N, C-alpha and C positions, 0 to 999 in steps of 0.2 A: 198718529204713534209714532216718534221716535225707538228707533231702532239703536243696535251698535250694534260693529263687529266683536266676533267673542272668535275671532281667532282662527289661522286654519285649522282643518280637521281634512283626516284621512276619510274617503269610502273603502269601499270592503276590497275596489279592485287598485286602491292608491293610490287614485285621484284624490289631489288636494282642493279641497273648496272653503269653501270661509261658510260661518253660522251667522247668525245673528240672532240679539239679544233683546225684546219689548225692554219699555223702561218701568215698565213694574219689577222686571226681572233685574233688572241692572241695579236700582233702587234694593233692592232684597239682597243683590248680593254684595255693597256699597256697607248695610249696616250692616250684615252678617261679619263681614271684616273690621268694621270698626268696631264693633261689639270681640270681636276676637280681639286685633291689637291691645283696645281696652281694658283687656283685661290680661293678656299676659304680658303685657310692656308699660302698664297703667297711664297716666293722664301724662307725665311728662318725657314720657318716650311712642307718645298715642305727635303718628303724622302722617299727611295726608302721602306722601308715595308708599307707603306701606298698607296702606291701605289701597290704593290703587291697585296693588303690584300683588295681592294677597287675594285679591275681585275679581282678577284678569279684566281690568278696565284698566283708560287713563285718569291722571287728574283734572284734567280740559272738564270729560264726562262727569266726575265726583261735582266739579265749582257749577257746572249749570242746575246743578240738584242741590248744592249746598254752600252759600259763598261764602263760607272760614273754614278753616281749624278745631274751630269753635264749634261753627253753630252743629256739625255734624258730631262731636265729641257728646254736645246735650240731646239730637237725634239717637244715638248710640247708645247712651245712660238711662232714656226712656227706655228704651229696650230689653235694659237690663235688669231696674228694676220693676216692669210692667209685672199690673198684676195677672198670674197665670193663672190663677180662673173665677168662676164668677164672687162678684160681691156677697159679705156674709149676706145669710136670712136667718136671723134668731128669732126671729119677729119682737122685737125691742131693741128700739136704737140704738142708747146705750152699747148693748152690749156689739151691734152690726157696729158701731168706730171705734171701742175700743179693737175689737178683733180687727177692723178693715188699717185704725193707723201704727198695731204693732206689729199688720204684718210690713204695713210697711217704714217700721220704721227697722224689722231685723233685715230685709234689702239693703235699705241705705246702709247699717253698720257692716253689710260682708266689703269685704278688703278692697274690692276692683270698686264697688259705690260708694265708698264712701272715699277713698284716694279721689274720684272721679269729681264725684263731686264737689269737694273741698278745689278739684285746678280748678275746675268751670268758677266759683265763685269769685277766688283768686283773679282767676284771669279778669270778672267781671270790675271788679275791685278800683281796678285799674283805667278802668273805658266805661266810665258814667253809660253813653249810649247803650253801650252792648250790657249793662247791668239792666237800661229798663227794658232792652228787647226780651233778658232772660228770665224778667219778673211778668211781663206780659204772655211772656210765653209758657212760664212756672201757669198762669191764670188760666190761658187757655184749653192750658193738658188737664187740670189739676182736678177741674168740677162733677167731671165724668160720671164715675161711680159714688162719689156720694149724693150728688141731685138722685140716684136711683134709688138710696139708702135715706134719702130724705121723704122722697117721692112714696115711699115704703107707709113711712111715718104722719104723714098727712092723710095718707087714707084712710089710715087704726086708731086720728085722731089724738096722735104722740105732739106733735109738729106744726105750727101754724102755713098756713097757703102761701103766708108771704114771703117763710122764711123759703120756700123752692124756689132762687136764684142766684150765679154761682157768684155770687159775690160775698156770698152766706156759703157759700159749697166751700172753696176755698181758706176759710181759717183754719178750721182743726191741720190738712196739709202744710197750709203756711208757716204755724205756732212752731208741729214738728218737725219743719226742715228747718227753722232760724234757731228751735233748740241744736240742733244735730250741731248749723256750721259754727254754732258761737261758743259751744260748749264743748260738742265732741260727742263717741257713739256714746261714750257710756252712762252721760245723763238723760237718755236717753229710756231713762225707766221706765216698771208698769208704771212706781202711782204720779212720775210726768204725765203720761197721757193719761191714766183717770181724771187728772186735775186743769189736765186740757178738758176734757169731755166736760167734768164735772164741774168747771168753774167758766167755765168760756160758754164752748157750743151747745150743751144742753139748754144755759134759762136764756143764749140765743135767739130756739128758735122752738122751746118746748113750746106748745099750746096754754093758755090759760084754762085753769080746771071750773068750769061751771059752777 
């Protein structure tokens, strides 16, 4: 396990000693600092130097974990928009998915979340390789909660077992994100969310009645 110097601290008798943080502690400190920097300064003012200073670590330690400013910003963005509570569980797939998407949309539309996502996507448009990595990263990170909702729906007979795959589970969030990035936060209305669910997602996963 990697450990990192935290810096000198004084014992009760005044003796200076150096404490060390484990790798997980450093990562948590960096992510927390990155979130705070993005929230306070926005994406344009986000720098590795400021994050390192706020986290009490070195840029070298950060680059060992995140290869670029963009990759760290993406990790921090995920922390900013993470689902704070468990997934909705209303007993109805449509209600669950609408509730989940509304929650995601509200977090996307927050001033800091909106600016960070726009900045990430603008950087990615200038770098095809980065765009590919971002899409792959989104596709890896997004299906979890939706797969939980789908699994419940399959157990209730609302959805086909064949729909319980990440490729299908990413569809609602991908459409929501595209709506947001292409047309802006104002376009992500309750009506838009209902259209994503009713016209695209439910026909894709719904079990055929016998």
